[in-house]
N, C-alpha and C positions, 0 to 999 in steps of 0.2 A: 590238765593232769589230775587234779583232785577227783574229777568225775571218773576217770579211768581207774584210779586206785579204788575209789569207793565202789564202783561196779564190781570189781574183782572181789572185794571184801564181802559184798552181798552174796555173790555166787558161792563163795567158800562157806559162809555162814549157813546158807540154805542147804548145802550138801551135808554139813555137820548136823543140822536139825533132822534131816531125813534119816541119817544113820542112827542118831540118838533115838528117834521114834521107833525104828525097826528093832533096835536093841531092847527097848522097853517092852515091845510086843512079844518078842521071843522070850524074854525073861518071864513074862506073865504066863505064857504057854508052858514053859518048863516047870514053873511052880505048880500049875494045875496038874500036870502029869505026875509030879512027885507025890502029891497028896493021896 
């Protein structure tokens, strides 16, 4: 059971990091365009 729960947690964390990275990249692009 612990393995199943941990595996799910890893997947959710991984997706979160992907979204976080995309947000940072988009923010950098926006900042460059505003200057």
